C-alpha positions in Angstrom: -9.4 -21.0 -11.3 -10.5 -18.5 -8.6 -10.2 -14.9 -8.8 -9.7 -13.0 -5.4 -9.8 -9.5 -4.8 -7.0 -8.4 -2.3 -7.6 -5.4 -0.1 -4.5 -3.4 1.1 -4.2 -0.3 2.9 -1.7 2.5 2.6 1.2 2.5 4.6 1.7 4.7 7.5 2.2 8.5 7.8 3.3 11.0 9.7 -0.3 11.2 11.0 -0.5 7.0 11.5 -2.1 7.0 14.9 -2.4 10.8 15.8 -5.1 11.2 13.6 -7.2 10.6 10.4 -5.7 11.4 7.0 -8.6 12.1 4.8 -8.2 13.6 2.4 -4.9 15.4 3.1 -2.4 13.7 0.2 0.3 12.5 3.1 3.0 10.5 1.7 4.4 7.9 3.4 6.6 8.0 6.4 10.1 5.7 6.4 8.0 3.4 8.4 5.7 3.5 6.1 8.0 2.8 3.2 9.4 -0.4 5.8 6.1 -1.9 5.8 5.2 -1.8 1.9 8.5 -3.3 1.4 7.9 -5.9 3.8 4.4 -6.4 2.2 5.8 -6.4 -1.3 7.9 -9.6 -0.4 5.4 -11.3 1.2 2.6 -10.2 -1.7 5.6 -11.7 -4.3 5.0 -15.1 -3.5 1.1 -15.0 -3.2 0.1 -13.1 -6.0 0.4 -14.5 -9.1 2.9 -12.9 -11.9 -0.2 -10.9 -13.9 -1.8 -9.5 -11.3 -3.4 -5.9 -11.9 -2.6 -3.5 -9.2 -4.9 -0.7 -8.2 -4.4 2.6 -6.1 -6.5 5.7 -5.6 -4.6 8.7 -6.4 -3.5 9.5 -3.0 0.2 9.7 -2.8 0.6 7.4 0.2 -1.8 5.1 -2.0 0.5 5.1 -4.9 3.4 4.9 -3.1 2.5 1.8 -1.6 1.1 -0.1 -4.6 4.4 1.1 -6.4 6.3 -0.9 -3.9 3.9 -3.9 -4.2 
């Protein structure tokens, strides 16, 4: 058995491409939530059923993890 760690960046926010989010607690944008949905579909076929998903407390990261 091979253990793996997958590191995934949070979904886009209204500031993506404009400035760093840093410590702000922006939620994902509508486009970001669509990205998270696509990611969830791709991960569903790759990840084992008993995988642990861990996130930072930032809203954008939690929302991305919840979709996955």
